[in-house]
N, CA, C and O atoms as a printed pandas DataFrame, in Angstrom:
     atom_number atom_name residue_name chain_id  residue_number  x_coord  y_coord  z_coord
0              1         N          MET        A               1  -51.462 -102.667   58.706
1              2        CA          MET        A               1  -51.658 -101.941   57.475
2              3         C          MET        A               1  -52.097 -100.516   57.764
3              4         O          MET        A               1  -51.641  -99.579   57.108
4              5         N          LYS        A               2  -52.982 -100.345   58.744
5              6        CA          LYS        A               2  -53.445  -99.001   59.074
6              7         C          LYS        A               2  -52.284  -98.140   59.569
7              8         O          LYS        A               2  -52.240  -96.938   59.308
8              9         N          HIS        A               3  -51.366  -98.749   60.270
9             10        CA          HIS        A               3  -50.230  -98.016   60.826
10            11         C          HIS        A               3  -49.376  -97.421   59.695
11            12         O          HIS        A               3  -48.956  -96.266   59.775
12            13         N          GLU        A               4  -49.121  -98.216   58.639
13            14        CA          GLU        A               4  -48.342  -97.733   57.497
14            15         C          GLU        A               4  -49.048  -96.570   56.818
15            16         O          GLU        A               4  -48.405  -95.605   56.405
16            17         N          SER        A               5  -50.331  -96.657   56.706
17            18        CA          SER        A               5  -51.116  -95.609   56.062
18            19         C          SER        A               5  -50.991  -94.292   56.820
19            20         O          SER        A               5  -50.838  -93.231   56.214
20            21         N          LYS        A               6  -51.058  -94.366   58.149
21            22        CA          LYS        A               6  -50.918  -93.154   58.962
22            23         C          LYS        A               6  -49.526  -92.553   58.798
23            24         O          LYS        A               6  -49.375  -91.334   58.713
24            25         N          ASP        A               7  -48.504  -93.419   58.756
25            26        CA          ASP        A               7  -47.128  -92.942   58.577
26            27         C          ASP        A               7  -46.959  -92.265   57.217
27            28         O          ASP        A               7  -46.274  -91.248   57.106
28            29         N          ASN        A               8  -47.581  -92.831   56.191
29            30        CA          ASN        A               8  -47.501  -92.237   54.857
30            31         C          ASN        A               8  -48.172  -90.869   54.827
31            32         O          ASN        A               8  -47.667  -89.936   54.203
32            33         N          ILE        A               9  -49.295  -90.757   55.495
33            34        CA          ILE        A               9  -50.010  -89.478   55.556
34            35         C          ILE        A               9  -49.173  -88.442   56.297
35            36         O          ILE        A               9  -49.092  -87.289   55.874
36            37         N          LYS        A              10  -48.545  -88.854   57.413
37            38        CA          LYS        A              10  -47.685  -87.933   58.163
38            39         C          LYS        A              10  -46.516  -87.467   57.301
39            40         O          LYS        A              10  -46.173  -86.285   57.296
40            41         N          SER        A              11  -45.903  -88.408   56.569
41            42        CA          SER        A              11  -44.778  -88.059   55.696
42            43         C          SER        A              11  -45.223  -87.094   54.603
43            44         O          SER        A              11  -44.522  -86.131   54.289
44            45         N          LEU        A              12  -46.385  -87.357   54.031
45            46        CA          LEU        A              12  -46.917  -86.485   52.989
46            47         C          LEU        A              12  -47.205  -85.094   53.540
47            48         O          LEU        A              12  -46.912  -84.098   52.878
48            49         N          ASN        A              13  -47.769  -85.011   54.729
49            50        CA          ASN        A              13  -48.042  -83.713   55.355
50            51         C          ASN        A              13  -46.752  -82.930   55.602
51            52         O          ASN        A              13  -46.689  -81.725   55.358
52            53         N          LYS        A              14  -45.718  -83.636   56.093
53            54        CA          LYS        A              14  -44.436  -82.962   56.323
54            55         C          LYS        A              14  -43.871  -82.425   55.013
55            56         O          LYS        A              14  -43.380  -81.298   54.955
56            57         N          LEU        A              15  -43.943  -83.240   53.961
57            58        CA          LEU        A              15  -43.432  -82.840   52.658
58            59         C          LEU        A              15  -44.187  -81.632   52.127
59            60         O          LEU        A              15  -43.578  -80.673   51.652
60            61         N          LEU        A              16  -45.505  -81.677   52.206
61            62        CA          LEU        A              16  -46.305  -80.563   51.709
62            63         C          LEU        A              16  -46.052  -79.300   52.524
63            64         O          LEU        A              16  -45.958  -78.208   51.965
64            65         N          ASN        A              17  -45.943  -79.442   53.827
65            66        CA          ASN        A              17  -45.671  -78.278   54.658
66            67         C          ASN        A              17  -44.301  -77.692   54.349
67            68         O          ASN        A              17  -44.141  -76.475   54.256
68            69         N          ARG        A              18  -43.328  -78.562   54.192
69            70        CA          ARG        A              18  -41.979  -78.087   53.878
70            71         C          ARG        A              18  -41.956  -77.427   52.505
71            72         O          ARG        A              18  -41.370  -76.357   52.336
72            73         N          ARG        A              19  -42.586  -78.055   51.538
73            74        CA          ARG        A              19  -42.637  -77.505   50.187
74            75         C          ARG        A              19  -43.357  -76.159   50.197
75            76         O          ARG        A              19  -42.908  -75.202   49.567
76            77         N          GLY        A              20  -44.460  -76.094   50.904
77            78        CA          GLY        A              20  -45.202  -74.836   51.012
78            79         C          GLY        A              20  -44.380  -73.751   51.675
79            80         O          GLY        A              20  -44.421  -72.588   51.271
80            81         N          PHE        A              21  -43.634  -74.138   52.692
81            82        CA          PHE        A              21  -42.774  -73.178   53.391
82            83         C          PHE        A              21  -41.738  -72.594   52.432
83            84         O          PHE        A              21  -41.560  -71.377   52.383
84            85         N          PHE        A              22  -41.057  -73.447   51.673
85            86        CA          PHE        A              22  -40.026  -72.956   50.762
86            87         C          PHE        A              22  -40.609  -72.111   49.633
87            88         O          PHE        A              22  -39.996  -71.134   49.203
88            89         N          LYS        A              23  -41.785  -72.484   49.159
89            90        CA          LYS        A              23  -42.437  -71.658   48.137
90            91         C          LYS        A              23  -42.767  -70.283   48.699
91            92         O          LYS        A              23  -42.577  -69.269   48.027
92            93         N          SER        A              24  -43.254  -70.254   49.917
93            94        CA          SER        A              24  -43.583  -68.977   50.560
94            95         C          SER        A              24  -42.337  -68.125   50.741
95            96         O          SER        A              24  -42.369  -66.919   50.495
96            97         N          MET        A              25  -41.244  -68.739   51.167
97            98        CA          MET        A              25  -39.999  -67.994   51.374
98            99         C          MET        A              25  -39.482  -67.428   50.055
99           100         O          MET        A              25  -39.000  -66.296   50.007
100          101         N          ALA        A              26  -39.581  -68.214   48.990
101          102        CA          ALA        A              26  -39.139  -67.733   47.680
102          103         C          ALA        A              26  -39.993  -66.547   47.246
103          104         O          ALA        A              26  -39.467  -65.561   46.728
104          105         N          PHE        A              27  -41.287  -66.633   47.450
105          106        CA          PHE        A              27  -42.188  -65.540   47.097
106          107         C          PHE        A              27  -41.870  -64.293   47.910
107          108         O          PHE        A              27  -41.805  -63.196   47.356
108          109         N          LEU        A              28  -41.671  -64.446   49.215
109          110        CA          LEU        A              28  -41.339  -63.299   50.062
110          111         C          LEU        A              28  -40.016  -62.669   49.644
111          112         O          LEU        A              28  -39.870  -61.447   49.687
112          113         N          GLY        A              29  -39.060  -63.483   49.246
113          114        CA          GLY        A              29  -37.782  -62.961   48.769
114          115         C          GLY        A              29  -37.955  -62.107   47.536
115          116         O          GLY        A              29  -37.335  -61.050   47.420
116          117         N          LEU        A              30  -38.795  -62.552   46.610
117          118        CA          LEU        A              30  -39.048  -61.769   45.397
118          119         C          LEU        A              30  -39.747  -60.461   45.720
119          120         O          LEU        A              30  -39.416  -59.423   45.148
120          121         N          VAL        A              31  -40.706  -60.500   46.626
121          122        CA          VAL        A              31  -41.419  -59.284   47.021
122          123         C          VAL        A              31  -40.452  -58.301   47.663
123          124         O          VAL        A              31  -40.493  -57.106   47.373
124          125         N          THR        A              32  -39.590  -58.797   48.526
125          126        CA          THR        A              32  -38.612  -57.935   49.192
126          127         C          THR        A              32  -37.681  -57.297   48.175
127          128         O          THR        A              32  -37.421  -56.096   48.248
128          129         N          LEU        A              33  -37.177  -58.072   47.234
129          130        CA          LEU        A              33  -36.277  -57.526   46.222
130          131         C          LEU        A              33  -36.963  -56.486   45.354
131          132         O          LEU        A              33  -36.345  -55.494   44.968
132          133         N          SER        A              34  -38.226  -56.701   45.045
133          134        CA          SER        A              34  -38.920  -55.773   44.160
134          135         C          SER        A              34  -39.262  -54.458   44.842
135          136         O          SER        A              34  -39.529  -53.475   44.151
136          137         N          THR        A              35  -39.266  -54.399   46.168
137          138        CA          THR        A              35  -39.601  -53.156   46.859
138          139         C          THR        A              35  -38.374  -52.433   47.399
139          140         O          THR        A              35  -38.497  -51.324   47.918
140          141         N          THR        A              36  -37.190  -53.037   47.288
141          142        CA          THR        A              36  -35.964  -52.409   47.765
142          143         C          THR        A              36  -35.222  -51.814   46.581
143          144         O          THR        A              36  -34.977  -52.509   45.595
144          145         N          PRO        A              37  -34.858  -50.525   46.663
145          146        CA          PRO        A              37  -34.100  -49.953   45.550
146          147         C          PRO        A              37  -32.771  -50.687   45.386
147          148         O          PRO        A              37  -32.124  -51.048   46.369
148          149         N          LEU        A              38  -32.378  -50.901   44.146
149          150        CA          LEU        A              38  -31.136  -51.609   43.902
150          151         C          LEU        A              38  -29.933  -50.774   44.307
151          152         O          LEU        A              38  -28.884  -51.312   44.663
152          153         N          HIS        A              39  -30.087  -49.460   44.251
153          154        CA          HIS        A              39  -28.963  -48.595   44.593
154          155         C          HIS        A              39  -29.478  -47.376   45.342
155          156         O          HIS        A              39  -29.686  -46.319   44.746
156          157         N          ALA        A              40  -29.677  -47.517   46.615
157          158        CA          ALA        A              40  -30.150  -46.406   47.440
158          159         C          ALA        A              40  -28.971  -45.509   47.804
159          160         O          ALA        A              40  -27.846  -45.981   47.966
160          161         N          LYS        A              41  -29.240  -44.209   47.932
161          162        CA          LYS        A              41  -28.194  -43.261   48.311
162          163         C          LYS        A              41  -27.971  -43.292   49.814
163          164         O          LYS        A              41  -28.891  -43.553   50.589
164          165         N          GLY        A              42  -26.739  -43.022   50.207
165          166        CA          GLY        A              42  -26.395  -42.955   51.617
166          167         C          GLY        A              42  -26.385  -41.515   52.101
167          168         O          GLY        A              42  -26.481  -40.583   51.302
168          169         N          SER        A              43  -26.270  -41.338   53.399
169          170        CA          SER        A              43  -26.288  -39.991   53.982
170          171         C          SER        A              43  -24.900  -39.353   53.919
171          172         O          SER        A              43  -23.885  -40.036   53.782
172          173         N          LYS        A              44  -24.890  -38.026   54.023
173          174        CA          LYS        A              44  -23.620  -37.295   54.050
174          175         C          LYS        A              44  -22.784  -37.736   55.248
175          176         O          LYS        A              44  -21.569  -37.903   55.142
176          177         N          LYS        A              45  -23.438  -37.919   56.370
177          178        CA          LYS        A              45  -22.734  -38.340   57.587
178          179         C          LYS        A              45  -22.098  -39.718   57.399
179          180         O          LYS        A              45  -20.962  -39.953   57.809
180          181         N          GLN        A              46  -22.836  -40.605   56.783
181          182        CA          GLN        A              46  -22.362  -41.972   56.565
182          183         C          GLN        A              46  -21.045  -41.995   55.784
183          184         O          GLN        A              46  -20.169  -42.815   56.060
184          185         N          PHE        A              47  -20.910  -41.085   54.803
185          186        CA          PHE        A              47  -19.723  -41.076   53.950
186          187         C          PHE        A              47  -18.781  -39.919   54.262
187          188         O          PHE        A              47  -17.911  -39.575   53.461
188          189         N          LYS        A              48  -18.971  -39.319   55.453
189          190        CA          LYS        A              48  -18.087  -38.256   55.956
190          191         C          LYS        A              48  -17.935  -37.110   54.951
191          192         O          LYS        A              48  -16.835  -36.604   54.729
192          193         N          TYR        A              49  -19.057  -36.712   54.351
193          194        CA          TYR        A              49  -19.049  -35.609   53.389
194          195         C          TYR        A              49  -18.644  -34.312   54.073
195          196         O          TYR        A              49  -19.037  -34.042   55.207
196          197         N          GLN        A              50  -17.848  -33.512   53.359
197          198        CA          GLN        A              50  -17.483  -32.171   53.820
198          199         C          GLN        A              50  -17.536  -31.233   52.623
199          200         O          GLN        A              50  -17.360  -31.670   51.485
200          201         N          ASP        A              51  -17.778  -29.944   52.869
201          202        CA          ASP        A              51  -17.922  -28.958   51.796
202          203         C          ASP        A              51  -16.588  -28.481   51.225
203          204         O          ASP        A              51  -16.575  -27.592   50.374
204          205         N          SER        A              52  -15.488  -29.037   51.661
205          206        CA          SER        A              52  -14.175  -28.624   51.161
206          207         C          SER        A              52  -13.393  -29.850   50.684
207          208         O          SER        A              52  -13.640  -30.963   51.150
208          209         N          PRO        A              53  -12.447  -29.650   49.755
209          210        CA          PRO        A              53  -11.665  -30.779   49.239
210          211         C          PRO        A              53  -10.757  -31.396   50.303
211          212         O          PRO        A              53  -10.519  -30.807   51.358
212          213         N          LYS        A              54  -10.262  -32.583   50.002
213          214        CA          LYS        A              54   -9.335  -33.255   50.918
214          215         C          LYS        A              54   -8.209  -33.885   50.098
215          216         O          LYS        A              54   -8.453  -34.692   49.201
216          217         N          ASN        A              55   -6.993  -33.508   50.416
217          218        CA          ASN        A              55   -5.806  -34.064   49.734
218          219         C          ASN        A              55   -5.904  -33.980   48.209
219          220         O          ASN        A              55   -5.508  -34.909   47.504
220          221         N          GLY        A              56   -6.429  -32.871   47.710
221          222        CA          GLY        A              56   -6.538  -32.677   46.264
222          223         C          GLY        A              56   -7.724  -33.381   45.623
223          224         O          GLY        A              56   -7.937  -33.249   44.418
224          225         N          GLU        A              57   -8.498  -34.125   46.401
225          226        CA          GLU        A              57   -9.692  -34.789   45.871
226          227         C          GLU        A              57  -10.879  -33.858   46.045
227          228         O          GLU        A              57  -11.084  -33.297   47.121
228          229         N          ILE        A              58  -11.666  -33.694   44.974
229          230        CA          ILE        A              58  -12.760  -32.730   44.968
230          231         C          ILE        A              58  -13.952  -33.318   44.208
231          232         O          ILE        A              58  -13.775  -33.989   43.191
232          233         N          CYS        A              59  -15.146  -33.067   44.696
233          234        CA          CYS        A              59  -16.353  -33.685   44.125
234          235         C          CYS        A              59  -16.478  -33.489   42.613
235          236         O          CYS        A              59  -16.866  -34.415   41.902
236          237         N          LYS        A              60  -16.154  -32.296   42.118
237          238        CA          LYS        A              60  -16.342  -32.050   40.681
238          239         C          LYS        A              60  -15.462  -32.956   39.818
239          240         O          LYS        A              60  -15.715  -33.098   38.622
240          241         N          ASP        A              61  -14.432  -33.572   40.407
241          242        CA          ASP        A              61  -13.566  -34.505   39.683
242          243         C          ASP        A              61  -13.936  -35.966   39.941
243          244         O          ASP        A              61  -13.244  -36.872   39.477
244          245         N          CYS        A              62  -15.013  -36.197   40.672
245          246        CA          CYS        A              62  -15.423  -37.555   41.056
246          247         C          CYS        A              62  -16.384  -38.155   40.028
247          248         O          CYS        A              62  -17.202  -37.444   39.444
248          249         N          MET        A              63  -16.282  -39.437   39.819
249          250        CA          MET        A              63  -17.159  -40.131   38.865
250          251         C          MET        A              63  -18.624  -40.151   39.304
251          252         O          MET        A              63  -19.505  -40.381   38.475
252          253         N          HIS        A              64  -18.899  -39.919   40.575
253          254        CA          HIS        A              64  -20.271  -39.956   41.085
254          255         C          HIS        A              64  -20.966  -38.593   41.030
255          256         O          HIS        A              64  -22.183  -38.522   41.202
256          257         N          PHE        A              65  -20.225  -37.525   40.797
257          258        CA          PHE        A              65  -20.785  -36.174   40.842
258          259         C          PHE        A              65  -21.599  -35.871   39.590
259          260         O          PHE        A              65  -21.187  -36.193   38.476
260          261         N          GLU        A              66  -22.770  -35.242   39.786
261          262        CA          GLU        A              66  -23.663  -34.820   38.700
262          263         C          GLU        A              66  -23.622  -33.293   38.623
263          264         O          GLU        A              66  -24.342  -32.633   39.373
264          265         N          PRO        A              67  -22.802  -32.709   37.738
265          266        CA          PRO        A              67  -22.593  -31.258   37.731
266          267         C          PRO        A              67  -23.834  -30.432   37.397
267          268         O          PRO        A              67  -23.985  -29.326   37.916
268          269         N          LYS        A              68  -24.714  -30.932   36.556
269          270        CA          LYS        A              68  -25.904  -30.152   36.164
270          271         C          LYS        A              68  -26.822  -29.880   37.346
271          272         O          LYS        A              68  -27.469  -28.834   37.403
272          273         N          SER        A              69  -26.883  -30.811   38.287
273          274        CA          SER        A              69  -27.797  -30.668   39.427
274          275         C          SER        A              69  -27.072  -30.517   40.769
275          276         O          SER        A              69  -27.714  -30.430   41.816
276          277         N          ASN        A              70  -25.747  -30.486   40.736
277          278        CA          ASN        A              70  -24.952  -30.455   41.976
278          279         C          ASN        A              70  -25.414  -31.533   42.957
279          280         O          ASN        A              70  -25.641  -31.272   44.138
280          281         N          THR        A              71  -25.542  -32.737   42.435
281          282        CA          THR        A              71  -25.916  -33.891   43.251
282          283         C          THR        A              71  -24.903  -35.003   43.017
283          284         O          THR        A              71  -24.022  -34.907   42.163
284          285         N          CYS        A              72  -25.056  -36.048   43.796
285          286        CA          CYS        A              72  -24.165  -37.201   43.708
286          287         C          CYS        A              72  -25.008  -38.445   43.435
287          288         O          CYS        A              72  -26.154  -38.536   43.874
288          289         N          LYS        A              73  -24.440  -39.384   42.719
289          290        CA          LYS        A              73  -25.143  -40.636   42.431
290          291         C          LYS        A              73  -25.279  -41.524   43.665
291          292         O          LYS        A              73  -26.157  -42.386   43.714
292          293         N          VAL        A              74  -24.411  -41.320   44.667
293          294        CA          VAL        A              74  -24.400  -42.227   45.814
294          295         C          VAL        A              74  -24.631  -41.562   47.170
295          296         O          VAL        A              74  -24.881  -42.250   48.160
296          297         N          VAL        A              75  -24.551  -40.220   47.227
297          298        CA          VAL        A              75  -24.772  -39.489   48.478
298          299         C          VAL        A              75  -26.003  -38.610   48.301
299          300         O          VAL        A              75  -26.117  -37.902   47.301
300          301         N          GLU        A              76  -26.921  -38.645   49.255
301          302        CA          GLU        A              76  -28.165  -37.882   49.135
302          303         C          GLU        A              76  -27.942  -36.396   49.422
303          304         O          GLU        A              76  -27.012  -36.013   50.133
304          305         N          GLY        A              77  -28.817  -35.577   48.851
305          306        CA          GLY        A              77  -28.796  -34.141   49.112
306          307         C          GLY        A              77  -27.970  -33.360   48.111
307          308         O          GLY        A              77  -27.382  -33.917   47.184
308          309         N          SER        A              78  -27.942  -32.048   48.325
309          310        CA          SER        A              78  -27.167  -31.150   47.481
310          311         C          SER        A              78  -25.683  -31.291   47.820
311          312         O          SER        A              78  -25.308  -31.366   48.990
312          313         N          ILE        A              79  -24.852  -31.325   46.794
313          314        CA          ILE        A              79  -23.419  -31.548   46.967
314          315         C          ILE        A              79  -22.644  -30.380   46.360
315          316         O          ILE        A              79  -22.920  -29.967   45.234
316          317         N          SER        A              80  -21.690  -29.858   47.096
317          318        CA          SER        A              80  -20.828  -28.789   46.593
318          319         C          SER        A              80  -19.814  -29.375   45.614
319          320         O          SER        A              80  -19.228  -30.421   45.889
320          321         N          PRO        A              81  -19.600  -28.710   44.469
321          322        CA          PRO        A              81  -18.561  -29.182   43.543
322          323         C          PRO        A              81  -17.177  -29.194   44.205
323          324         O          PRO        A              81  -16.282  -29.921   43.774
324          325         N          ASN        A              82  -17.013  -28.385   45.249
325          326        CA          ASN        A              82  -15.738  -28.304   45.961
326          327         C          ASN        A              82  -15.687  -29.225   47.180
327          328         O          ASN        A              82  -14.741  -29.157   47.964
328          329         N          GLY        A              83  -16.685  -30.078   47.346
329          330        CA          GLY        A              83  -16.758  -30.964   48.501
330          331         C          GLY        A              83  -15.925  -32.223   48.341
331          332         O          GLY        A              83  -15.190  -32.389   47.368
332          333         N          TRP        A              84  -16.060  -33.099   49.316
333          334        CA          TRP        A              84  -15.339  -34.376   49.319
334          335         C          TRP        A              84  -16.074  -35.367   50.222
335          336         O          TRP        A              84  -16.739  -34.966   51.177
336          337         N          CYS        A              85  -15.953  -36.655   49.919
337          338        CA          CYS        A              85  -16.431  -37.711   50.816
338          339         C          CYS        A              85  -15.583  -38.955   50.613
339          340         O          CYS        A              85  -14.734  -38.995   49.722
340          341         N          THR        A              86  -15.807  -39.957   51.429
341          342        CA          THR        A              86  -14.997  -41.178   51.386
342          343         C          THR        A              86  -15.227  -42.014   50.128
343          344         O          THR        A              86  -14.465  -42.941   49.854
344          345         N          LEU        A              87  -16.267  -41.694   49.364
345          346        CA          LEU        A              87  -16.553  -42.452   48.142
346          347         C          LEU        A              87  -15.895  -41.852   46.906
347          348         O          LEU        A              87  -16.148  -42.305   45.789
348          349         N          PHE        A              88  -15.059  -40.845   47.092
349          350        CA          PHE        A              88  -14.421  -40.181   45.951
350          351         C          PHE        A              88  -13.688  -41.199   45.074
351          352         O          PHE        A              88  -12.879  -41.992   45.556
352          353         N          ARG        A              89  -13.991  -41.155   43.780
353          354        CA          ARG        A              89  -13.307  -41.985   42.782
354          355         C          ARG        A              89  -13.163  -41.166   41.507
355          356         O          ARG        A              89  -14.124  -40.553   41.042
356          357         N          LYS        A              90  -11.964  -41.156   40.946
357          358        CA          LYS        A              90  -11.757  -40.497   39.655
358          359         C          LYS        A              90  -12.441  -41.345   38.585
359          360         O          LYS        A              90  -12.467  -42.572   38.679
360          361         N          PRO        A              91  -12.995  -40.680   37.564
361          362        CA          PRO        A              91  -13.616  -41.448   36.473
362          363         C          PRO        A              91  -12.564  -42.282   35.736
363          364         O          PRO        A              91  -11.404  -41.879   35.649
364          365         N          PRO        A              92  -12.962  -43.432   35.209
365          366        CA          PRO        A              92  -12.009  -44.244   34.441
366          367         C          PRO        A              92  -11.570  -43.487   33.187
367          368         O          PRO        A              92  -12.366  -42.774   32.576
368          369         N          GLN        A              93  -10.340  -43.640   32.820
369          370        CA          GLN        A              93   -9.798  -42.928   31.640
370          371         C          GLN        A              93  -10.108  -43.661   30.366
371          372         O          GLN        A              93   -9.731  -43.208   29.286
């Protein structure tokens, strides 16, 4: 009888440890998500930004370009309206 009791205690400890582990992981996941920006900007180098147009594509015609501030929604730093990068997309019509 004592042997069964010890086995039950071991099983309960494993269950509690496993349950505690998963609760901790879920909590850490939430903390990580809450401290990471949902949409961080990338670097000019990362997106091969250049200050001149390419194949008729130009920043001022891109859906990501912010003309009032000469910035981009997805590329960090000041952006030339005449520039270009690999993220160029025309706005939806």
